[in-house]
N, C-alpha and C positions, 0 to 999 in steps of 0.2 A: 227648572228654571223659573225664576220669579218674574210675574207679568203685572206687578203693580208698582207704582212708584208714588210715594207722597211723603210730604212733609207737612209736619204741624207745629205751630208756635206753642212753646211752653204755656200751661195753663195760667201762670202768674202774669202773662202778657195783658190778658182780658182786664184784669182788676187795675193794672198800671194805667192802660188806655183810658179805663173809665174814670180814674181818679185824676188824671191830667187833662183838663179842659182844653176845648179849642173855640175858635180858630187861634193859631199861633200868630203872633204879630211881628216878629222880626227874626233876623238870622240867629241871633244869640239864644233867643227862647226856643227856637227849633232844635238848635244844637244841644241845648242843655238837656232836652227831652231825649235827644238820640244818645247822649254820652250816659245819661242814666239806663238806658236800655242796656248798653254795654256793659255797665257796672252791675246791674241787676242780674245779667246773664251770668255773669261770674259768681255772684253772690249765692244765686239759686242752684249753681253747678248744672246748668242746662246747656253749656256751650262755652266758646271762646269769648275773648274781649272785645267784641265788634258788635256795633248796632247801627242800623240804618232806617231811614222812614222816606216815604214818597209823600209830598204835599202838593195841593193845588197852588201854583205860584200865587194867582192874584187874590185869592182868597185866605190863604193860609190854611185851609182845611186839610187835616191829616186824612190820607188815602189808604196808606198801608204801612206796616212796620216790618222789620225784620231784624234778627238777632243771629248771630253765628251758630249753627247747628251742627258742626263738622263732629265734634267729639261725642254728641248726644244722637246723632242719626247715623253715624257711620258713612256718611256720603261727604266726599271731599267738595263736592260744589255748593254745598249749603251755606254758602257766605251770607252775611246780613245783607248786602246790597243785592244779591241774587234772589233771596227770600222777599225783600221788600218790592223789587221789581215784579217779580212773579206774582206775588198778591195784588199789586196795583193793577197789573194787566189782567188778571183773572177777574177782579171787581167790574173793569170795564169790558169784559168779554173780546179781549182784542189781543193779539201778538204785539201790538205796538201801541203806546199810550199816545192820544191825539196831541198835537203840538199846535194850536191855533191861537190867534190873537186873544181870543175870548176865554181860552182854556189851556193852560199849559202845566207842565209838572216839574218838580224839582226834587232831586234825590239828595238827601242829607247823609252823610256817613261819617262815623267816628274816626275814620281814618282813610287816607288816600287809597284809592282802589288798587287792588293787587292786579296782576295781569290778567286773570280770568275776568275779574269784575269790570276792569277797564275795555275788555273786548265785548262785554255785554251792553255796555252804556250807549254807544252809538245807535243800536237797533232797538232800545228801549222805548224810545220816543220822549224821553227827558229833555227838557230845554235847558237846564242847568244842573250842576253838581257842586255841592258844598262840602268841603271835608275838613276835619278837625285835625287829627294826628297825622305826622308824615309818614311816607314811605320807611324812612330811616329809623322812626321810632319803633315801628312794628319789627323791623329787621334787627334792631338793637336788643329786643327780647327774645329774638330766635327765629322769628315766623320767615317763611320763604315766600316772599311776595312775588317771586318770578321775574322774567325779562319784560320790562316796559321801555318803550322809546324815551330818551331823555326829555323829549319835548312833547310829552303826552297831552299836557295841557293846551298847547298849541294845535295839536291835532285834534282834540275835540272842538276848540274854538273854530277852526276851519269847517267843521260839520255844522256849524251854528248852535253848538252847545257851550253855554257860559261856564266858567269854572271860577270858584272862590275856594281858597285853602287857607290855613292856619286859624280857622275860626273856633276859638276855645281850645287851641291845641295843646296847651299845658294841661288842662283838666282831662282831655282824652289819652295823652301820653302818661298820665298818672294811672289810668285805668289798666292799660297795657303793662306798665312796670308793676303794678301790684299783683297782676295776674302771674308775671314772670317770678315774682318773690314768693309767690304762693305755691309755686312748683306746678302751675298749670300745664296741662298738656300742650305742647308745641307741635304743631302740623305744619 
């Protein structure tokens, strides 16, 4: 029986972070950074076509990143959002990110959350979620996004989490489509 569990970001991510300065000033700049993570993850053959990052909301400082590591780790829960949220919580040594007036966090994702990632968001501590591609864009390539409530955005808003969608959707959907056209593993 295995007694150790760990997920490690691919080596190329360290250089990518170093080359892409911060703080990030606006939604589109942050989303371009995340979409490029998803594209590089495919290019480097280190996982699926999804990227995510957690930023400090007020300062724009990058806290953590995540790329989809399902295919490279063999772990079905290694989605970009889960990786980014886990690394952010680890950086703050907490199971829930602080959400205060002076310190709050936002999750950027190259695609709307699947059922699993949606389930993790309310307990993560983020104050907002910003998405690029839509659920239907991922499903069109063949990904199983699971069952989600139709009004999932409203559900997050009722919990005090702001939601923005379709930020650079076309660019993020292009990464998904390219992955599918290249015969990338669909899971």
